N, C-alpha and C positions, 0 to 999 in steps of 0.2 A: 089491671096493670100489675097488681101485686102477684096474682096467680101466674102471670107470664114471667115475672122476675123470679119467682120460686121455681118454676119449671126450667127456666134458663140456668139458674143456679144448680139445680139437680143434674141437669145435662152436663154442665162443666165439671161438677164433682165426679160424675161417672167417667167422663173423659180423663180426668186427672187420675182416678183409680186405675183406669185401663193403661194410661201412660206409665204409672208407677209399676204396674204388673209387667208391662212390656220391658221396662228398664231392668227390673229384677231378672226377667228371663234372659235378656241380653247379657247381663252381668254374669249370670250362672253359665251361660253358653261360652262366654269369653274365658271364664275361669277353667272350664272343662278343656277348651281348646289350648289354653296356656299350659295346662297340665300335660296334655298330649304332646305338645311341642317340647316341653322340658324332658319328658320321658324318651321321646325319639332322639333328642340331642344327646341324652345320657347314653342311650344304646349305641348311637353312632360313635360317640367318643370311646366307649368301651371296645367297639369293634376296631376302631382305628388303633388304639393302644395294642390290642391283640395282634393286629397285622404288623405293626412296627416291631413288636416283641418277636414275632415269628421271623421277620426279616433279619433282625439282629442275631437271633439264634442260628439262622442259616449261614450268615456271614461268619460267625464264630466257628461253626462246624467246618466251613470251607477253609478258613484260615488254619484250623487244627489239622485238617487233612493235608493241606499244602505243606505245613511245617513237618509233619510226619514223613511225607514223600521226600522232602528236601533232606531230612536227617538220614533216611534210608539210602538216598543217592550218594550222599557224602560218605556214609559208612561203606557202601559198596566200592566207591572209588578208593577209599583208604585201604580196604581189604585187598583190592586188586594190586595197589601199589606195594603193600607189605608183602603179598605173595610174590610179586615180581622181584622185590629185593631179596627175599629168602631164596628163591630159585637161583637168582644170579649169584648169591653168596655161596650157595651149596653146590653149584655145578662148576666143576673145573674141567680141564681137558680129559682127565681119566674118567670122571663121572659121565661126561658127554659120550666118550667111547663106549662105556659099559651100557649106557642107555640105548645108544644106536645099535650096538651089537645085539642086545636083547630084543629089540624091536625087529631087527632083520631075522633073527632066529624064529621069532613067533610068526612072522609072515611065511617063512618056509614051511612051517608045520600046518598052516591053514591052507 
């Protein structure tokens, strides 16, 4: 009976060692997996930040282009209005006659 008890004790001690080893292996695997998950999450977060930064830079560039186009359009409108005023102020009846006569003469020679 004693021999059976010692054999049974040895068997359970072996099973306990196997269980401890399996627990250690599972723990190590869980730590590796957790490390991989953290690394992937960090990479995903960095990619997300980069995408958002690129989108923000694109929006800023578009706003700058729009502002420049608006300034150019306003400058062209102001220049055209100023030229119209200058022409209107500089042209009188005599100036109109001289311009028309010159144009007619140039047409005759062509």
